[in-house]
C-alpha positions as CSV (number, residue, x, y, z in Angstrom):
1,X,96.4,131.3,157.8
2,X,92.8,131.8,157.0
3,X,91.7,130.9,160.5
4,X,93.3,131.9,163.8
5,X,92.6,131.2,167.4
6,X,92.1,133.7,170.1
7,X,91.4,133.4,173.8
8,X,88.9,135.7,175.5
9,X,90.5,138.5,177.3
10,X,92.6,136.2,179.5
11,X,93.2,132.7,178.5
12,X,93.1,129.8,176.0
13,X,92.9,126.1,176.3
14,X,93.2,123.1,174.0
15,X,92.7,119.4,174.6
16,X,95.0,118.1,172.0
17,X,97.2,119.2,169.1
18,X,99.7,117.7,166.7
19,X,102.6,118.7,164.4
20,X,103.9,117.4,161.2
21,X,107.0,115.4,162.0
22,X,109.1,115.1,158.8
23,X,106.0,114.1,156.8
24,X,104.4,112.0,159.5
25,X,101.6,112.7,162.0
26,X,102.1,112.6,165.7
27,X,99.3,113.3,168.2
28,X,100.0,115.7,171.1
29,X,97.4,114.6,173.6
30,X,95.4,116.8,176.0
31,X,97.0,120.2,175.1
32,X,96.1,122.9,177.5
33,X,96.8,126.7,177.8
34,X,96.1,129.0,180.7
35,X,97.6,132.4,180.3
36,X,96.4,135.6,181.9
37,X,98.6,137.8,179.7
38,X,98.3,136.5,176.2
39,X,95.5,137.0,173.7
40,X,94.9,135.3,170.4
41,X,92.5,135.9,167.6
42,X,89.2,134.0,167.8
43,X,88.3,131.3,165.3
44,X,86.2,133.2,162.8
45,X,84.2,132.6,159.7
46,X,85.4,133.6,156.3
47,X,85.3,137.3,155.5
48,X,82.8,136.8,152.7
49,X,80.2,135.6,155.2
50,X,80.9,138.6,157.4
51,X,80.7,141.0,154.5
52,X,77.3,139.5,153.6
53,X,76.0,140.4,157.0
54,X,75.8,136.8,158.2
55,X,77.5,135.1,161.1
56,X,78.3,131.5,161.7
57,X,77.2,129.3,164.6
58,X,80.8,129.3,165.6
59,X,80.8,133.1,165.8
60,X,77.7,133.0,167.9
61,X,78.9,130.6,170.5
62,X,82.5,132.0,170.5
63,X,81.0,135.3,171.8
64,X,80.2,133.6,175.0
65,X,82.7,130.8,175.6
66,X,86.3,130.1,174.6
67,X,85.9,127.4,171.9
68,X,89.1,125.5,171.6
69,X,89.9,123.0,168.9
70,X,90.7,119.4,169.8
71,X,93.3,119.2,167.1
72,X,94.6,115.7,166.6
73,X,96.1,115.7,163.2
74,X,98.5,118.1,161.5
75,X,96.3,118.5,158.4
76,X,94.0,120.6,160.6
77,X,96.7,122.7,162.1
78,X,96.2,125.7,159.9
79,X,92.4,125.6,160.1
80,X,92.3,125.2,163.9
81,X,95.9,126.0,165.1
82,X,96.7,124.8,168.7
83,X,98.0,127.5,171.1
84,X,99.7,125.1,173.5
85,X,100.5,121.5,174.2
86,X,100.7,118.8,176.9
87,X,103.7,116.6,177.3
88,X,102.7,113.2,178.7
89,X,103.7,109.6,178.9
90,X,101.5,108.8,175.9
91,X,103.3,111.5,173.9
92,X,106.7,110.0,174.8
93,X,105.5,106.6,173.6
94,X,104.4,108.1,170.3
95,X,107.8,109.8,169.8
96,X,109.6,106.6,170.5
97,X,107.5,104.8,167.9
98,X,108.5,107.3,165.3
99,X,112.3,107.5,165.4
100,X,112.5,110.2,162.7
101,X,110.4,112.8,164.6
102,X,111.7,116.2,165.4
103,X,111.3,115.4,169.1
104,X,113.3,112.1,169.1
105,X,116.5,114.0,169.8
106,X,115.0,115.4,173.0
107,X,114.3,111.8,174.2
108,X,117.8,110.6,173.1
109,X,119.4,113.5,175.0
110,X,117.5,112.6,178.1
111,X,118.8,109.0,177.9
112,X,122.4,110.4,177.6
113,X,122.0,112.7,180.6
114,X,125.1,112.3,182.8
115,X,123.3,113.0,186.0
116,X,120.8,110.2,185.3
117,X,123.3,107.7,183.8
118,X,125.5,107.7,186.9
119,X,122.6,106.6,189.2
120,X,123.3,102.9,190.1
121,X,119.7,102.2,191.2
122,X,117.9,101.2,188.0
123,X,114.5,102.5,189.2
124,X,115.9,105.9,190.1
125,X,117.8,106.0,186.8
126,X,114.6,105.3,184.8
127,X,112.6,107.8,186.8
128,X,115.4,110.4,186.1
129,X,115.3,109.6,182.4
130,X,111.5,109.9,182.4
131,X,111.6,113.4,184.0
132,X,114.3,114.6,181.6
133,X,112.4,113.3,178.6
134,X,109.2,115.0,179.7
135,X,111.1,118.3,180.2
136,X,113.2,118.1,177.1
137,X,110.2,117.5,174.9
138,X,108.3,120.1,176.8
139,X,111.1,122.6,176.1
140,X,110.9,121.8,172.4
141,X,107.1,122.3,172.5
142,X,107.5,125.7,174.3
143,X,109.4,126.9,171.2
144,X,106.6,125.8,168.9
145,X,103.5,127.0,170.6
146,X,102.7,130.5,172.0
147,X,100.9,129.3,175.1
148,X,101.8,127.2,178.0
149,X,103.1,123.7,178.0
150,X,101.2,121.4,180.5
151,X,103.3,118.6,182.0
152,X,101.7,115.4,183.2
153,X,102.5,114.6,186.8
154,X,103.2,110.8,187.3
155,X,99.8,109.2,188.1
156,X,101.6,106.7,190.4
157,X,101.8,109.6,192.8
158,X,98.1,110.3,192.7
159,X,97.6,109.4,196.4
160,X,100.8,111.1,197.6
161,X,100.4,114.8,198.2
162,X,104.1,115.5,199.0
163,X,105.2,113.1,196.3
164,X,103.3,115.2,193.7
165,X,104.7,118.4,195.1
166,X,108.3,117.1,195.0
167,X,107.7,115.9,191.4
168,X,106.5,119.3,190.3
169,X,109.4,121.0,192.0
170,X,111.8,118.5,190.3
171,X,110.2,119.2,186.9
172,X,110.4,123.0,187.5
173,X,114.1,122.8,188.3
174,X,114.7,120.8,185.1
175,X,112.7,123.3,183.1
176,X,114.8,126.1,184.7
177,X,118.0,124.4,183.5
178,X,116.8,124.7,179.9
179,X,115.5,128.3,180.4
180,X,111.8,127.6,180.2
181,X,110.2,130.1,182.7
182,X,107.5,129.1,185.2
183,X,104.9,131.3,183.5
184,X,105.1,129.1,180.4
185,X,104.2,126.0,182.5
186,X,101.2,124.2,183.9
187,X,101.1,120.9,185.8
188,X,98.4,118.3,185.2
189,X,97.3,116.5,188.4
190,X,94.6,113.8,189.0
191,X,91.8,115.0,191.2
192,X,92.2,112.6,194.1
193,X,92.0,114.2,197.5
194,X,95.8,114.1,197.6
195,X,96.0,115.7,194.2
196,X,93.6,118.4,195.2
197,X,95.6,119.1,198.3
198,X,98.8,119.2,196.3
199,X,97.2,121.7,193.9
200,X,96.3,123.9,196.9
201,X,99.8,124.0,198.1
202,X,101.4,124.5,194.7
203,X,98.9,127.3,193.8
204,X,99.9,129.0,197.1
205,X,103.5,129.0,195.7
206,X,102.2,130.6,192.4
207,X,102.5,127.4,190.5
208,X,99.6,126.9,188.1
209,X,97.8,123.5,188.2
210,X,95.2,121.7,186.1
211,X,93.1,119.2,187.9
212,X,91.8,116.4,185.7
213,X,89.5,113.4,186.0
214,X,86.8,115.5,187.7
215,X,83.5,113.4,187.6
216,X,81.6,114.7,190.6
217,X,80.4,117.9,192.1
218,X,82.4,117.2,195.3
219,X,85.6,117.0,193.3
220,X,84.8,120.2,191.4
221,X,84.0,122.1,194.6
222,X,87.0,120.8,196.4
223,X,89.2,121.7,193.4
224,X,87.8,125.2,193.3
225,X,88.3,125.7,197.1
226,X,91.9,124.6,196.5
227,X,92.4,127.4,193.9
228,X,93.2,125.1,191.0
229,X,93.8,127.2,187.8
230,X,91.8,124.9,185.6
231,X,89.2,122.2,186.5
232,X,88.4,119.7,183.7
233,X,85.1,117.8,183.5
234,X,84.6,115.1,180.8
235,X,81.0,115.5,179.7
236,X,80.8,112.5,177.4
237,X,82.4,110.1,179.7
238,X,79.8,110.6,182.4
239,X,77.1,110.1,179.8
240,X,78.7,106.9,178.7
241,X,78.8,105.6,182.3
242,X,75.2,106.5,182.9
243,X,74.1,104.5,179.8
244,X,75.7,101.3,181.1
245,X,75.4,101.7,184.9
246,X,73.1,102.8,187.7
247,X,73.2,103.5,191.3
248,X,75.0,106.9,191.4
249,X,72.9,109.4,193.3
250,X,74.2,112.5,191.5
251,X,73.6,110.9,188.1
252,X,70.2,109.5,189.1
253,X,69.1,113.0,190.3
254,X,70.2,114.6,187.0
255,X,68.3,111.9,185.0
256,X,65.2,112.3,187.1
257,X,65.3,116.1,186.2
258,X,65.6,115.1,182.6
259,X,69.1,116.4,182.3
260,X,72.3,114.9,180.9
261,X,74.6,114.0,183.8
262,X,77.7,115.5,182.2
263,X,76.1,118.7,181.2
264,X,74.4,119.0,184.6
265,X,77.8,118.6,186.4
266,X,79.4,121.3,184.3
267,X,76.4,123.6,185.0
268,X,76.5,123.0,188.8
269,X,80.3,123.4,189.0
270,X,80.3,126.6,187.0
271,X,77.6,128.1,189.2
272,X,79.5,127.1,192.3
273,X,82.8,128.7,191.1
274,X,81.2,131.9,189.9
275,X,78.6,132.3,192.8
276,X,81.3,132.0,195.4
277,X,84.1,133.9,193.7
278,X,86.6,131.1,193.2
279,X,89.4,131.9,190.7
280,X,89.3,128.5,188.9
281,X,88.3,128.3,185.2
282,X,86.1,125.5,184.2
283,X,86.8,123.4,181.1
284,X,84.3,121.1,179.5
285,X,85.9,118.3,177.6
286,X,84.7,115.1,175.8
287,X,82.0,117.3,174.0
288,X,80.5,114.9,171.5
289,X,78.2,117.1,169.3
290,X,76.8,120.5,168.6
291,X,74.0,120.1,171.0
292,X,76.4,119.5,173.8
293,X,78.2,122.7,172.9
294,X,75.1,124.7,172.7
295,X,74.1,123.5,176.1
296,X,77.4,124.7,177.5
297,X,77.5,128.2,176.0
298,X,79.0,130.5,178.7
299,X,81.3,128.0,180.4
300,X,84.9,129.3,180.5
301,X,86.3,126.8,178.0
302,X,84.8,124.2,175.7
303,X,87.1,121.6,174.0
304,X,85.4,120.7,170.8
305,X,86.1,118.0,168.2
306,X,87.2,119.3,164.8
307,X,84.1,117.8,163.1
308,X,81.9,119.8,165.4
309,X,83.9,123.0,164.8
310,X,83.8,122.5,161.1
311,X,80.0,122.1,161.2
312,X,79.6,125.2,163.3
313,X,81.9,127.1,160.9
314,X,79.9,126.0,157.9
315,X,76.5,126.8,159.4
316,X,75.5,130.4,158.6
317,X,73.0,132.1,160.9
318,X,71.0,134.9,159.3
319,X,70.2,137.9,161.5
320,X,66.5,137.3,161.4
321,X,66.7,133.6,162.1
322,X,64.2,132.5,164.7
323,X,66.7,130.3,166.6
324,X,68.9,132.5,168.7
325,X,72.0,131.4,170.7
326,X,71.3,131.8,174.4
327,X,74.1,132.0,177.0
328,X,73.2,129.1,179.2
329,X,75.8,129.8,181.9
330,X,76.7,133.2,183.3
331,X,77.8,134.8,186.5
332,X,74.4,136.4,186.8
333,X,72.6,133.0,186.5
334,X,75.1,131.5,188.9
335,X,74.3,134.1,191.5
336,X,70.7,132.8,191.5
337,X,71.6,129.1,191.9
338,X,70.8,127.6,195.3
339,X,73.1,125.0,196.9
340,X,72.3,122.8,199.8
341,X,74.0,123.0,203.1
342,X,75.8,119.7,202.4
343,X,77.2,121.1,199.1
344,X,78.6,124.1,200.9
345,X,80.8,122.1,203.2
346,X,84.4,122.8,203.6
347,X,85.8,119.8,201.9
348,X,88.2,117.4,203.5
349,X,89.3,113.9,202.6
350,X,86.5,112.2,204.5
351,X,83.7,114.4,203.1
352,X,85.0,114.1,199.6
353,X,85.2,110.3,199.8
354,X,81.7,110.1,201.2
355,X,80.3,112.4,198.5
356,X,81.9,110.8,195.5
357,X,79.5,108.3,193.9
358,X,80.3,105.1,192.0
359,X,80.6,107.0,188.7
360,X,83.4,109.3,189.8
361,X,85.1,106.6,191.8
362,X,85.2,104.2,188.8
363,X,86.0,106.8,186.2
364,X,88.8,108.3,188.3
365,X,90.3,104.8,188.9
366,X,90.1,104.0,185.1
367,X,91.8,107.2,184.2
368,X,94.6,106.7,186.7
369,X,95.1,103.1,185.6
370,X,95.5,104.3,182.0
371,X,98.1,106.9,183.0
372,X,100.0,104.5,185.2
373,X,100.2,101.8,182.5
374,X,101.5,104.4,180.0
375,X,104.2,105.6,182.5
376,X,105.3,102.0,183.1
377,X,105.5,101.3,179.3
378,X,107.7,104.4,178.9
379,X,110.1,103.2,181.6
380,X,110.1,99.7,180.2
381,X,110.9,101.1,176.7
382,X,113.7,103.3,178.1
383,X,115.2,100.3,179.9
384,X,115.4,98.5,176.5
385,X,116.9,101.3,174.5
386,X,119.3,102.7,177.0
387,X,122.0,103.5,176.4
388,X,121.2,105.1,173.0
389,X,123.5,104.5,170.1
390,X,126.5,106.8,169.6
391,X,126.5,107.9,173.2
């Protein structure tokens, strides 16, 4: 391959990836990798550019942040290869819509699982099938990617701490049955208070978690206090909300300072994590353009669209060019950032609820609704196709 992907000394992340499935494309949504032991080569420009003494914009920003391709079609796999993947309800729906995919057998085998089939309660049986399908596909993905496989935790449990923990333990047990070790796994949990608390308890067991749907500083700070391995902020989604709504104090404050609300949240969360020594890594997703990326240089991970990566890769920066790439976020700058007394609270359910503005409440609810609807569609589909043929 002419282009490879490397994490900085300790980890790598990707928001999506895909593989060619017998000549057809299948999107693997929200791929994610967090691995403290692996290292992969960075995305680099062609050797001819390097030989000429030039560097690309991609080289420049990659020296400060882990730039990870948001790979959504197989045609881009060699140019920007994914290092890991997420198995989710949306992926299962995609697999079932393409019966000739290399993953279809993993789904069919889950529907033939004897431990699930013998359950008389239809809801329990469908839930069993769902878990087995996630794990069987996750096991196949673990053979295809060098990094970790992130497994979506049922969003219907988003407000049930112990339900989330039980689900993760069930998934871990199923992964163990097919010999996928815990160090290859990560679990994706919505950042409700109950999800954050579940993350804290799971992390205390050594189980890596990824908190998603973070749209406010309160969520980010509480997630960092919980010790979540990865905290994901969707920059563009906050910007979209701000364009069409008003009345969110956190967003209004950013706009009054002349700042983009999504970029401002990433900056504040990064500074909080690094100033106070939390172990969490911050991931900026929903990055829409090069300027977004330049404004985030220094954050732990940036999930970038392929069109942005291609533009960075094709843009050569001469050594004497006036414009220089500046690291916007760093542990040093974080140490100088001042937080208010209210922002340094020890977060609990009440303080989190009171600090979340309408943007984070609405965007979190929308994200959960989408995940829940997809999970229901999977179970409805399984109910229609079970038992599979030839079983």
